[in-house]
The first five atom37 places (N, CA, C, CB, O) and aatype in JSON, in Angstrom:
{
  "aatype": [12, 2, 15, 19, 5, 10, 9, 7, 1, 10, 16, 8, 3, 14, 6, 14, 8, 16, 16, 14, 2, 7, 16, 14, 10, 16, 16, 13, 1, 10, 0, 19, 3, 8, 14, 1, 1, 6, 10, 0, 2, 13, 9, 16, 19, 11, 0, 17, 1, 1, 10, 0, 6, 19, 0, 0, 6, 8, 10, 0, 1, 7, 1, 1, 19, 0, 19, 17, 7, 15, 10, 6, 8, 6, 6, 17, 0, 16, 0, 3, 7, 6, 1, 1, 3, 1, 10, 19, 19, 19, 0, 15, 1, 19, 6, 13, 10, 3, 14, 14, 1, 0, 15, 19, 19, 11, 1, 15, 0, 3, 0, 3, 7, 9, 0, 0, 0, 7, 5, 16, 0, 1, 16, 7, 19, 6, 1, 15, 0, 16, 2, 19, 7],
  "atom_mask": [
    [1, 1, 1, 1, 1],
    [1, 1, 1, 1, 1],
    [1, 1, 1, 1, 1],
    [1, 1, 1, 1, 1],
    [1, 1, 1, 1, 1],
    [1, 1, 1, 1, 1],
    [1, 1, 1, 1, 1],
    [1, 1, 1, 0, 1],
    [1, 1, 1, 1, 1],
    [1, 1, 1, 1, 1],
    [1, 1, 1, 1, 1],
    [1, 1, 1, 1, 1],
    [1, 1, 1, 1, 1],
    [1, 1, 1, 1, 1],
    [1, 1, 1, 1, 1],
    [1, 1, 1, 1, 1],
    [1, 1, 1, 1, 1],
    [1, 1, 1, 1, 1],
    [1, 1, 1, 1, 1],
    [1, 1, 1, 1, 1],
    [1, 1, 1, 1, 1],
    [1, 1, 1, 0, 1],
    [1, 1, 1, 1, 1],
    [1, 1, 1, 1, 1],
    [1, 1, 1, 1, 1],
    [1, 1, 1, 1, 1],
    [1, 1, 1, 1, 1],
    [1, 1, 1, 1, 1],
    [1, 1, 1, 1, 1],
    [1, 1, 1, 1, 1],
    [1, 1, 1, 1, 1],
    [1, 1, 1, 1, 1],
    [1, 1, 1, 1, 1],
    [1, 1, 1, 1, 1],
    [1, 1, 1, 1, 1],
    [1, 1, 1, 1, 1],
    [1, 1, 1, 1, 1],
    [1, 1, 1, 1, 1],
    [1, 1, 1, 1, 1],
    [1, 1, 1, 1, 1],
    [1, 1, 1, 1, 1],
    [1, 1, 1, 1, 1],
    [1, 1, 1, 1, 1],
    [1, 1, 1, 1, 1],
    [1, 1, 1, 1, 1],
    [1, 1, 1, 1, 1],
    [1, 1, 1, 1, 1],
    [1, 1, 1, 1, 1],
    [1, 1, 1, 1, 1],
    [1, 1, 1, 1, 1],
    [1, 1, 1, 1, 1],
    [1, 1, 1, 1, 1],
    [1, 1, 1, 1, 1],
    [1, 1, 1, 1, 1],
    [1, 1, 1, 1, 1],
    [1, 1, 1, 1, 1],
    [1, 1, 1, 1, 1],
    [1, 1, 1, 1, 1],
    [1, 1, 1, 1, 1],
    [1, 1, 1, 1, 1],
    [1, 1, 1, 1, 1],
    [1, 1, 1, 0, 1],
    [1, 1, 1, 1, 1],
    [1, 1, 1, 1, 1],
    [1, 1, 1, 1, 1],
    [1, 1, 1, 1, 1],
    [1, 1, 1, 1, 1],
    [1, 1, 1, 1, 1],
    [1, 1, 1, 0, 1],
    [1, 1, 1, 1, 1],
    [1, 1, 1, 1, 1],
    [1, 1, 1, 1, 1],
    [1, 1, 1, 1, 1],
    [1, 1, 1, 1, 1],
    [1, 1, 1, 1, 1],
    [1, 1, 1, 1, 1],
    [1, 1, 1, 1, 1],
    [1, 1, 1, 1, 1],
    [1, 1, 1, 1, 1],
    [1, 1, 1, 1, 1],
    [1, 1, 1, 0, 1],
    [1, 1, 1, 1, 1],
    [1, 1, 1, 1, 1],
    [1, 1, 1, 1, 1],
    [1, 1, 1, 1, 1],
    [1, 1, 1, 1, 1],
    [1, 1, 1, 1, 1],
    [1, 1, 1, 1, 1],
    [1, 1, 1, 1, 1],
    [1, 1, 1, 1, 1],
    [1, 1, 1, 1, 1],
    [1, 1, 1, 1, 1],
    [1, 1, 1, 1, 1],
    [1, 1, 1, 1, 1],
    [1, 1, 1, 1, 1],
    [1, 1, 1, 1, 1],
    [1, 1, 1, 1, 1],
    [1, 1, 1, 1, 1],
    [1, 1, 1, 1, 1],
    [1, 1, 1, 1, 1],
    [1, 1, 1, 1, 1],
    [1, 1, 1, 1, 1],
    [1, 1, 1, 1, 1],
    [1, 1, 1, 1, 1],
    [1, 1, 1, 1, 1],
    [1, 1, 1, 1, 1],
    [1, 1, 1, 1, 1],
    [1, 1, 1, 1, 1],
    [1, 1, 1, 1, 1],
    [1, 1, 1, 1, 1],
    [1, 1, 1, 1, 1],
    [1, 1, 1, 1, 1],
    [1, 1, 1, 0, 1],
    [1, 1, 1, 1, 1],
    [1, 1, 1, 1, 1],
    [1, 1, 1, 1, 1],
    [1, 1, 1, 1, 1],
    [1, 1, 1, 0, 1],
    [1, 1, 1, 1, 1],
    [1, 1, 1, 1, 1],
    [1, 1, 1, 1, 1],
    [1, 1, 1, 1, 1],
    [1, 1, 1, 1, 1],
    [1, 1, 1, 0, 1],
    [1, 1, 1, 1, 1],
    [1, 1, 1, 1, 1],
    [1, 1, 1, 1, 1],
    [1, 1, 1, 1, 1],
    [1, 1, 1, 1, 1],
    [1, 1, 1, 1, 1],
    [1, 1, 1, 1, 1],
    [1, 1, 1, 1, 1],
    [1, 1, 1, 0, 1]
  ],
  "atom_positions": [
    [[0.84, -1.17, 0.0], [0.0, 0.0, 0.0], [0.89, 1.24, 0.0], [-0.96, 0.0, 1.21], [1.83, 1.33, 0.78]],
    [[0.6, 2.18, -0.86], [1.34, 3.42, -0.96], [0.34, 4.56, -0.79], [2.12, 3.53, -2.33], [-0.24, 5.05, -1.76]],
    [[0.15, 4.98, 0.47], [-0.87, 5.99, 0.77], [-0.3, 6.99, 1.78], [-2.16, 5.34, 1.33], [0.32, 6.61, 2.77]],
    [[-0.52, 8.27, 1.51], [-0.01, 9.35, 2.36], [-1.14, 10.31, 2.68], [1.17, 10.09, 1.68], [-1.95, 10.65, 1.81]],
    [[-1.2, 10.75, 3.95], [-2.13, 11.8, 4.36], [-1.33, 12.81, 5.16], [-3.33, 11.21, 5.19], [-0.65, 12.45, 6.12]],
    [[-1.41, 14.07, 4.77], [-0.64, 15.13, 5.43], [-1.52, 16.34, 5.69], [0.58, 15.53, 4.58], [-2.46, 16.62, 4.94]],
    [[-1.21, 17.06, 6.75], [-1.79, 18.38, 6.98], [-0.62, 19.32, 7.24], [-2.82, 18.38, 8.18], [0.24, 19.03, 8.08]],
    [[-0.59, 20.44, 6.53], [0.49, 21.39, 6.71], [0.16, 22.72, 6.07], [0.0, 0.0, 0.0], [-0.95, 22.93, 5.58]],
    [[1.14, 23.62, 6.08], [0.99, 24.95, 5.49], [1.96, 25.09, 4.33], [1.23, 26.07, 6.54], [3.09, 24.6, 4.38]],
    [[1.51, 25.77, 3.28], [2.36, 26.0, 2.12], [3.5, 26.94, 2.5], [1.56, 26.58, 0.95], [3.28, 27.97, 3.14]],
    [[4.72, 26.58, 2.1], [5.89, 27.41, 2.39], [6.07, 28.52, 1.35], [7.13, 26.54, 2.44], [6.72, 29.53, 1.64]],
    [[5.51, 28.34, 0.16], [5.58, 29.33, -0.92], [4.29, 29.23, -1.73], [6.84, 29.11, -1.84], [3.51, 28.29, -1.56]],
    [[4.07, 30.18, -2.6], [2.94, 30.08, -3.52], [3.15, 28.87, -4.42], [2.77, 31.38, -4.35], [4.28, 28.53, -4.75]],
    [[2.07, 28.22, -4.84], [2.21, 27.08, -5.74], [2.83, 27.5, -7.07], [0.85, 26.42, -5.99], [2.69, 28.64, -7.5]],
    [[3.51, 26.56, -7.71], [4.17, 26.82, -8.99], [3.47, 26.02, -10.08], [5.68, 26.47, -8.92], [3.71, 24.82, -10.23]],
    [[2.61, 26.68, -10.85], [1.93, 25.97, -11.95], [2.84, 25.85, -13.17], [0.63, 26.69, -12.33], [3.59, 26.77, -13.5]],
    [[2.77, 24.7, -13.82], [3.53, 24.42, -15.04], [2.62, 23.69, -16.01], [4.82, 23.58, -14.73], [1.53, 23.24, -15.64]],
    [[3.06, 23.58, -17.22], [2.41, 22.74, -18.21], [3.48, 21.87, -18.84], [1.65, 23.59, -19.3], [4.52, 22.37, -19.26]],
    [[3.25, 20.57, -18.89], [4.23, 19.66, -19.49], [4.26, 19.9, -21.0], [3.88, 18.18, -19.17], [3.35, 20.53, -21.54]],
    [[5.29, 19.4, -21.69], [5.36, 19.59, -23.15], [4.14, 19.04, -23.9], [6.6, 18.92, -23.68], [3.82, 19.53, -24.99]],
    [[3.47, 18.04, -23.33], [2.27, 17.51, -24.01], [0.99, 18.24, -23.58], [2.13, 16.01, -23.74], [-0.1, 17.83, -23.97]],
    [[1.12, 19.3, -22.77], [-0.02, 20.13, -22.41], [-0.73, 19.76, -21.12], [0.0, 0.0, 0.0], [-1.79, 20.31, -20.83]],
    [[-0.18, 18.86, -20.33], [-0.81, 18.45, -19.07], [-0.47, 19.44, -17.96], [-0.36, 17.03, -18.68], [0.71, 19.72, -17.73]],
    [[-1.48, 19.99, -17.27], [-1.21, 20.91, -16.15], [-0.55, 20.18, -14.98], [-2.51, 21.58, -15.69], [-0.94, 19.06, -14.63]],
    [[0.44, 20.83, -14.38], [1.15, 20.32, -13.21], [1.41, 21.49, -12.28], [2.5, 19.61, -13.62], [1.9, 22.54, -12.71]],
    [[1.07, 21.32, -11.01], [1.37, 22.34, -10.01], [2.15, 21.68, -8.88], [0.07, 23.01, -9.47], [1.76, 20.62, -8.39]],
    [[3.25, 22.31, -8.48], [4.02, 21.81, -7.34], [3.96, 22.84, -6.22], [5.5, 21.53, -7.75], [3.89, 24.04, -6.46]],
    [[3.97, 22.34, -4.99], [4.05, 23.21, -3.83], [4.7, 22.44, -2.7], [2.64, 23.73, -3.41], [4.74, 21.21, -2.71]],
    [[5.21, 23.18, -1.72], [5.86, 22.55, -0.57], [5.04, 22.82, 0.68], [7.3, 23.07, -0.4], [4.53, 23.91, 0.9]],
    [[4.95, 21.77, 1.49], [4.23, 21.86, 2.76], [5.21, 21.79, 3.91], [3.18, 20.75, 2.88], [6.17, 21.01, 3.88]],
    [[4.98, 22.6, 4.93], [5.65, 22.46, 6.21], [4.7, 21.67, 7.1], [6.04, 23.87, 6.85], [3.61, 22.14, 7.42]],
    [[5.12, 20.47, 7.48], [4.29, 19.57, 8.28], [4.95, 19.42, 9.65], [4.11, 18.17, 7.59], [6.12, 19.03, 9.74]],
    [[4.21, 19.74, 10.7], [4.77, 19.63, 12.05], [5.19, 18.2, 12.36], [3.75, 20.11, 13.09], [4.49, 17.25, 12.02]],
    [[6.34, 18.08, 13.0], [6.82, 16.77, 13.44], [6.21, 16.52, 14.82], [8.41, 16.72, 13.49], [6.25, 17.4, 15.68]],
    [[5.65, 15.33, 15.07], [4.93, 15.09, 16.31], [5.78, 15.12, 17.58], [4.24, 13.79, 16.23], [5.25, 15.39, 18.66]],
    [[7.08, 14.86, 17.49], [7.9, 14.78, 18.69], [8.99, 15.86, 18.77], [8.55, 13.43, 18.77], [9.79, 15.87, 19.71]],
    [[9.01, 16.75, 17.81], [10.03, 17.8, 17.8], [9.38, 19.13, 17.46], [11.16, 17.47, 16.79], [8.25, 19.19, 16.98]],
    [[10.11, 20.19, 17.71], [9.61, 21.51, 17.35], [9.96, 21.87, 15.91], [10.17, 22.55, 18.29], [9.64, 22.97, 15.45]],
    [[10.6, 20.95, 15.2], [10.96, 21.19, 13.81], [9.86, 20.69, 12.89], [12.29, 20.5, 13.47], [9.07, 19.83, 13.27]],
    [[9.82, 21.24, 11.69], [8.84, 20.79, 10.7], [9.54, 19.94, 9.64], [8.13, 22.0, 10.04], [10.75, 20.07, 9.42]],
    [[8.78, 19.07, 9.01], [9.24, 18.35, 7.83], [8.73, 19.12, 6.62], [8.73, 16.86, 7.81], [7.6, 19.6, 6.61]],
    [[9.57, 19.26, 5.59], [9.19, 19.98, 4.39], [8.99, 18.98, 3.26], [10.27, 21.05, 4.01], [9.92, 18.26, 2.89]],
    [[7.79, 18.93, 2.74], [7.38, 17.91, 1.78], [6.98, 18.58, 0.46], [6.21, 17.06, 2.34], [6.2, 19.53, 0.46]],
    [[7.53, 18.07, -0.65], [7.13, 18.55, -1.97], [5.91, 17.76, -2.42], [8.29, 18.41, -3.0], [5.87, 16.53, -2.31]],
    [[4.9, 18.48, -2.93], [3.66, 17.87, -3.4], [3.47, 18.24, -4.87], [2.43, 18.34, -2.54], [3.69, 19.39, -5.26]],
    [[3.05, 17.26, -5.66], [2.72, 17.49, -7.07], [1.25, 17.19, -7.29], [3.6, 16.62, -8.01], [0.73, 16.18, -6.81]],
    [[0.58, 18.07, -8.0], [-0.82, 17.86, -8.38], [-0.89, 17.93, -9.9], [-1.78, 18.93, -7.71], [-0.26, 18.78, -10.52]],
    [[-1.67, 17.04, -10.49], [-1.78, 16.95, -11.95], [-3.18, 17.3, -12.42], [-1.41, 15.55, -12.42], [-4.14, 17.22, -11.66]],
    [[-3.27, 17.68, -13.68], [-4.52, 17.91, -14.42], [-5.41, 18.94, -13.72], [-5.28, 16.6, -14.59], [-4.93, 20.0, -13.33]],
    [[-6.68, 18.63, -13.57], [-7.62, 19.61, -13.0], [-7.27, 19.96, -11.56], [-9.05, 19.07, -13.07], [-7.44, 21.11, -11.15]],
    [[-6.79, 18.98, -10.79], [-6.38, 19.26, -9.42], [-5.24, 20.28, -9.4], [-5.94, 17.97, -8.71], [-5.18, 21.12, -8.51]],
    [[-4.34, 20.21, -10.37], [-3.26, 21.19, -10.49], [-3.81, 22.58, -10.73], [-2.3, 20.8, -11.63], [-3.34, 23.55, -10.13]],
    [[-4.81, 22.7, -11.59], [-5.41, 24.0, -11.89], [-6.12, 24.58, -10.67], [-6.39, 23.87, -13.04], [-6.0, 25.77, -10.39]],
    [[-6.86, 23.74, -9.94], [-7.57, 24.19, -8.74], [-6.58, 24.63, -7.67], [-8.49, 23.08, -8.2], [-6.77, 25.66, -7.03]],
    [[-5.53, 23.84, -7.47], [-4.51, 24.18, -6.46], [-3.83, 25.51, -6.8], [-3.47, 23.06, -6.35], [-3.63, 26.35, -5.93]],
    [[-3.46, 25.69, -8.06], [-2.79, 26.92, -8.47], [-3.69, 28.14, -8.28], [-2.35, 26.82, -9.93], [-3.21, 29.22, -7.94]],
    [[-4.98, 27.96, -8.5], [-5.92, 29.07, -8.4], [-6.24, 29.44, -6.95], [-7.2, 28.73, -9.12], [-6.4, 30.62, -6.64]],
    [[-6.35, 28.45, -6.06], [-6.88, 28.71, -4.72], [-5.86, 28.67, -3.6], [-7.93, 27.73, -4.43], [-6.15, 29.15, -2.5]],
    [[-4.68, 28.12, -3.82], [-3.7, 28.03, -2.74], [-2.72, 29.18, -2.78], [-2.94, 26.7, -2.82], [-2.5, 29.79, -3.83]],
    [[-2.13, 29.48, -1.64], [-1.13, 30.54, -1.54], [-0.25, 30.24, -0.32], [-1.79, 31.95, -1.42], [-0.61, 29.44, 0.54]],
    [[0.88, 30.9, -0.26], [1.81, 30.73, 0.85], [1.07, 30.92, 2.18], [2.99, 31.73, 0.73], [0.3, 31.86, 2.34]],
    [[1.34, 30.0, 3.12], [0.74, 30.11, 4.44], [-0.6, 29.42, 4.6], [0.0, 0.0, 0.0], [-1.05, 29.2, 5.72]],
    [[-1.26, 29.07, 3.49], [-2.57, 28.4, 3.58], [-2.41, 27.0, 4.15], [-3.25, 28.34, 2.19], [-1.45, 26.3, 3.83]],
    [[-3.34, 26.6, 4.98], [-3.33, 25.27, 5.6], [-4.16, 24.33, 4.74], [-3.89, 25.33, 7.05], [-5.29, 24.63, 4.36]],
    [[-3.57, 23.16, 4.42], [-4.25, 22.19, 3.57], [-4.04, 20.77, 4.09], [-3.74, 22.31, 2.13], [-3.08, 20.48, 4.8]],
    [[-4.97, 19.9, 3.71], [-4.8, 18.46, 3.9], [-4.56, 17.87, 2.51], [-6.07, 17.79, 4.62], [-5.21, 18.27, 1.55]],
    [[-3.63, 16.94, 2.43], [-3.29, 16.31, 1.14], [-3.37, 14.8, 1.31], [-1.86, 16.74, 0.66], [-2.84, 14.24, 2.27]],
    [[-4.02, 14.16, 0.36], [-4.04, 12.7, 0.26], [-3.33, 12.35, -1.03], [-5.52, 12.11, 0.29], [-3.51, 13.02, -2.04]],
    [[-2.52, 11.3, -1.01], [-1.82, 10.92, -2.23], [-0.93, 9.72, -2.02], [0.0, 0.0, 0.0], [-1.15, 8.92, -1.12]],
    [[0.08, 9.61, -2.87], [1.02, 8.5, -2.81], [2.44, 9.03, -2.96], [0.71, 7.44, -3.9], [2.66, 10.11, -3.51]],
    [[3.4, 8.26, -2.46], [4.81, 8.63, -2.57], [5.35, 8.23, -3.93], [5.64, 7.99, -1.46], [5.0, 7.19, -4.49]],
    [[6.22, 9.08, -4.45], [6.91, 8.79, -5.71], [8.38, 9.16, -5.53], [6.27, 9.57, -6.91], [8.7, 10.2, -4.96]],
    [[9.26, 8.29, -6.01], [10.7, 8.52, -5.92], [11.18, 9.17, -7.21], [11.47, 7.19, -5.64], [10.89, 8.67, -8.3]],
    [[11.91, 10.28, -7.1], [12.45, 10.97, -8.28], [13.97, 10.92, -8.22], [11.94, 12.45, -8.36], [14.56, 11.06, -7.15]],
    [[14.6, 10.73, -9.37], [16.06, 10.76, -9.48], [16.45, 11.65, -10.64], [16.64, 9.33, -9.66], [15.75, 11.7, -11.65]],
    [[17.57, 12.36, -10.5], [18.08, 13.2, -11.57], [19.56, 13.46, -11.33], [17.3, 14.53, -11.66], [20.09, 13.17, -10.26]],
    [[20.21, 14.01, -12.34], [21.63, 14.37, -12.24], [21.74, 15.9, -12.37], [22.5, 13.64, -13.33], [21.06, 16.51, -13.2]],
    [[22.59, 16.48, -11.55], [22.82, 17.92, -11.63], [23.69, 18.23, -12.84], [23.48, 18.46, -10.32], [24.17, 17.32, -13.52]],
    [[23.89, 19.49, -13.11], [24.75, 19.9, -14.22], [26.18, 19.4, -14.02], [24.74, 21.44, -14.37], [26.91, 19.18, -14.98]],
    [[26.58, 19.23, -12.74], [27.91, 18.71, -12.42], [27.99, 17.2, -12.5], [28.32, 19.17, -11.04], [29.05, 16.62, -12.26]],
    [[26.88, 16.55, -12.83], [26.85, 15.1, -12.92], [26.57, 14.39, -11.6], [0.0, 0.0, 0.0], [26.6, 13.16, -11.54]],
    [[26.3, 15.17, -10.55], [26.0, 14.58, -9.25], [24.57, 14.03, -9.24], [26.19, 15.62, -8.13], [23.63, 14.71, -9.66]],
    [[24.42, 12.8, -8.76], [23.09, 12.17, -8.72], [22.33, 12.65, -7.49], [23.21, 10.61, -8.72], [22.87, 12.71, -6.39]],
    [[21.08, 12.98, -7.7], [20.2, 13.42, -6.61], [18.93, 12.59, -6.64], [19.86, 14.94, -6.73], [18.56, 12.03, -7.67]],
    [[18.27, 12.52, -5.49], [16.97, 11.86, -5.44], [16.16, 12.45, -4.3], [17.13, 10.33, -5.28], [16.7, 13.07, -3.39]],
    [[14.84, 12.23, -4.37], [13.95, 12.7, -3.32], [12.62, 11.95, -3.44], [13.73, 14.25, -3.42], [12.3, 11.37, -4.47]],
    [[11.87, 11.98, -2.35], [10.51, 11.48, -2.36], [9.57, 12.67, -2.45], [10.22, 10.63, -1.09], [9.78, 13.68, -1.78]],
    [[8.55, 12.56, -3.27], [7.51, 13.59, -3.37], [6.16, 12.91, -3.19], [7.59, 14.33, -4.75], [6.03, 11.7, -3.37]],
    [[5.16, 13.69, -2.83], [3.8, 13.2, -2.72], [3.07, 13.6, -3.99], [3.08, 13.75, -1.44], [3.04, 14.78, -4.35]],
    [[2.47, 12.63, -4.67], [1.61, 12.91, -5.81], [0.19, 12.95, -5.28], [1.78, 11.82, -6.96], [-0.36, 11.93, -4.87]],
    [[-0.4, 14.15, -5.28], [-1.71, 14.35, -4.65], [-2.83, 13.75, -5.48], [-1.97, 15.84, -4.44], [-2.87, 13.88, -6.71]],
    [[-3.74, 13.09, -4.79], [-4.98, 12.64, -5.42], [-6.16, 13.47, -4.92], [-5.22, 11.15, -5.14], [-7.22, 13.49, -5.54]],
    [[-5.96, 14.16, -3.78], [-6.99, 15.03, -3.21], [-6.32, 16.1, -2.36], [-8.02, 14.22, -2.37], [-5.35, 15.82, -1.65]],
    [[-6.83, 17.31, -2.42], [-6.34, 18.42, -1.6], [-7.56, 19.1, -0.98], [-5.49, 19.44, -2.45], [-8.52, 19.43, -1.68]],
    [[-7.52, 19.29, 0.33], [-8.61, 19.97, 1.01], [-8.09, 21.26, 1.61], [-9.24, 19.07, 2.1], [-7.08, 21.26, 2.31]],
    [[-8.77, 22.36, 1.34], [-8.36, 23.67, 1.83], [-8.96, 23.86, 3.22], [-8.8, 24.81, 0.85], [-10.18, 23.85, 3.36]],
    [[-8.12, 24.03, 4.23], [-8.57, 24.04, 5.62], [-8.73, 25.43, 6.21], [-7.63, 23.27, 6.46], [-9.45, 25.6, 7.19]],
    [[-8.08, 26.42, 5.65], [-8.17, 27.78, 6.16], [-9.48, 28.44, 5.76], [-7.0, 28.61, 5.66], [-10.14, 27.99, 4.82]],
    [[-9.84, 29.5, 6.47], [-11.0, 30.28, 6.01], [-10.75, 30.75, 4.58], [-11.26, 31.5, 6.95], [-9.62, 31.06, 4.21]],
    [[-11.79, 30.79, 3.8], [-11.65, 31.12, 2.38], [-11.29, 32.57, 2.13], [-12.91, 30.79, 1.66], [-11.45, 33.44, 2.99]],
    [[-10.81, 32.79, 0.9], [-10.52, 34.17, 0.46], [-11.81, 34.93, 0.23], [-9.66, 34.16, -0.81], [-11.92, 36.11, 0.58]],
    [[-12.79, 34.27, -0.38], [-14.07, 34.91, -0.67], [-15.09, 34.42, 0.35], [-14.56, 34.61, -2.14], [-14.94, 34.68, 1.55]],
    [[-16.1, 33.71, -0.11], [-17.12, 33.24, 0.82], [-17.26, 31.72, 0.75], [-18.46, 33.9, 0.52], [-18.37, 31.19, 0.71]],
    [[-16.13, 31.05, 0.74], [-16.14, 29.59, 0.72], [-16.04, 29.1, 2.16], [-14.96, 29.02, -0.15], [-15.14, 29.5, 2.89]],
    [[-16.96, 28.25, 2.57], [-16.93, 27.73, 3.92], [-15.82, 26.7, 4.06], [-18.28, 27.13, 4.29], [-14.97, 26.83, 4.95]],
    [[-15.81, 25.7, 3.22], [-14.79, 24.67, 3.2], [-14.81, 24.08, 1.82], [-15.03, 23.58, 4.31], [-15.88, 23.82, 1.27]],
    [[-13.66, 23.87, 1.23], [-13.63, 23.37, -0.13], [-12.48, 22.39, -0.28], [-13.5, 24.53, -1.15], [-11.41, 22.58, 0.29]],
    [[-12.71, 21.36, -1.03], [-11.65, 20.43, -1.34], [-11.82, 19.98, -2.77], [-11.63, 19.22, -0.37], [-12.88, 20.19, -3.38]],
    [[-10.81, 19.37, -3.3], [-10.88, 18.87, -4.67], [-10.17, 17.55, -4.74], [-10.28, 19.88, -5.67], [-9.2, 17.31, -4.03]],
    [[-10.67, 16.69, -5.61], [-9.97, 15.44, -5.84], [-9.15, 15.57, -7.11], [-10.97, 14.25, -5.93], [-9.05, 16.67, -7.66]],
    [[-8.58, 14.49, -7.57], [-7.69, 14.54, -8.73], [-8.39, 15.03, -10.0], [-7.1, 13.17, -8.98], [-7.72, 15.48, -10.93]],
    [[-9.71, 14.96, -10.05], [-10.45, 15.48, -11.2], [-10.88, 16.92, -11.0], [-11.66, 14.62, -11.46], [-11.54, 17.49, -11.87]],
    [[-10.51, 17.52, -9.86], [-10.87, 18.9, -9.59], [-12.3, 19.07, -9.15], [0.0, 0.0, 0.0], [-12.84, 20.17, -9.21]],
    [[-12.94, 17.99, -8.69], [-14.33, 18.06, -8.27], [-14.38, 18.52, -6.82], [-15.03, 16.69, -8.44], [-13.71, 17.95, -5.96]],
    [[-15.19, 19.53, -6.55], [-15.33, 20.01, -5.19], [-15.95, 18.92, -4.34], [-16.17, 21.31, -5.13], [-16.93, 18.29, -4.76]],
    [[-15.39, 18.69, -3.14], [-15.91, 17.63, -2.29], [-16.78, 18.16, -1.18], [-14.77, 16.83, -1.71], [-17.65, 17.44, -0.69]],
    [[-16.58, 19.39, -0.76], [-17.39, 19.94, 0.32], [-17.35, 21.45, 0.23], [-16.89, 19.45, 1.7], [-16.36, 22.03, -0.23]],
    [[-18.41, 22.09, 0.69], [-18.45, 23.54, 0.75], [-19.03, 24.17, -0.49], [0.0, 0.0, 0.0], [-19.52, 23.48, -1.39]],
    [[-18.97, 25.47, -0.52], [-19.52, 26.2, -1.64], [-18.6, 27.36, -1.96], [-20.96, 26.7, -1.34], [-18.06, 28.0, -1.06]],
    [[-18.4, 27.62, -3.21], [-17.58, 28.74, -3.62], [-18.44, 29.79, -4.29], [-16.46, 28.28, -4.55], [-19.28, 29.49, -5.13]],
    [[-18.21, 31.01, -3.91], [-18.98, 32.1, -4.5], [-18.64, 32.27, -5.98], [-18.71, 33.41, -3.76], [-19.46, 32.75, -6.75]],
    [[-17.44, 31.86, -6.36], [-17.0, 32.06, -7.73], [-17.72, 31.14, -8.71], [-15.52, 31.84, -7.83], [-18.13, 31.57, -9.79]],
    [[-17.87, 29.85, -8.34], [-18.49, 28.91, -9.26], [-19.89, 28.51, -8.85], [-17.64, 27.68, -9.39], [-20.67, 28.02, -9.67]],
    [[-20.23, 28.71, -7.57], [-21.53, 28.31, -7.09], [-21.69, 26.8, -7.01], [0.0, 0.0, 0.0], [-22.81, 26.3, -6.95]],
    [[-20.58, 26.06, -7.03], [-20.64, 24.6, -7.02], [-20.68, 24.12, -5.58], [-19.42, 23.99, -7.77], [-19.9, 24.56, -4.74]],
    [[-21.61, 23.21, -5.3], [-21.67, 22.58, -3.99], [-21.89, 21.09, -4.19], [-22.79, 23.22, -3.11], [-22.8, 20.69, -4.92]],
    [[-21.07, 20.28, -3.55], [-21.2, 18.83, -3.68], [-20.92, 18.2, -2.32], [-20.24, 18.26, -4.77], [-20.14, 18.73, -1.53]],
    [[-21.54, 17.08, -2.08], [-21.24, 16.36, -0.84], [-20.04, 15.46, -1.06], [-22.47, 15.53, -0.37], [-19.7, 15.13, -2.19]],
    [[-19.39, 15.08, 0.03], [-18.2, 14.24, -0.07], [-18.52, 12.89, -0.7], [-17.58, 14.03, 1.32], [-17.63, 12.25, -1.24]],
    [[-19.77, 12.46, -0.64], [-20.12, 11.17, -1.22], [-20.19, 11.22, -2.74], [-21.43, 10.69, -0.67], [-20.23, 10.17, -3.39]],
    [[-20.22, 12.41, -3.33], [-20.28, 12.54, -4.79], [-18.92, 12.5, -5.44], [-20.97, 13.81, -5.18], [-18.82, 12.49, -6.66]],
    [[-17.85, 12.47, -4.65], [-16.5, 12.48, -5.21], [-16.12, 11.06, -5.58], [-15.47, 13.08, -4.2], [-16.28, 10.13, -4.79]],
    [[-15.61, 10.9, -6.82], [-15.23, 9.57, -7.29], [-13.86, 9.14, -6.93], [0.0, 0.0, 0.0], [-13.45, 8.04, -7.27]]
  ]
}
């Protein structure tokens, strides 16, 4: 089983990108409190497709979010030829936990960008958590 659940705050604004084949990708970093220390763990999160678009539009530095997803191992070589690697979380769902910017009570999105709870003044979309696939 490869399943991750995190709650943390964004350390920077999300970084939206588009892959060469046109797929939306947004990356952001979370500061997640460590349960036994006063230090935080810093976790890179990737969101794809519609979830990437929703995250880029609604998240900002300092916002508190819950993330569900899976771990993925990345490897690459630097310009100097040094090998690097890291674990990242590939998000399947992101829930926005802070009070909204506009008049959203609580909002979350799954990998398809479907709102799971709450209402947004911008789109007027409201769905129950049971409607999320």
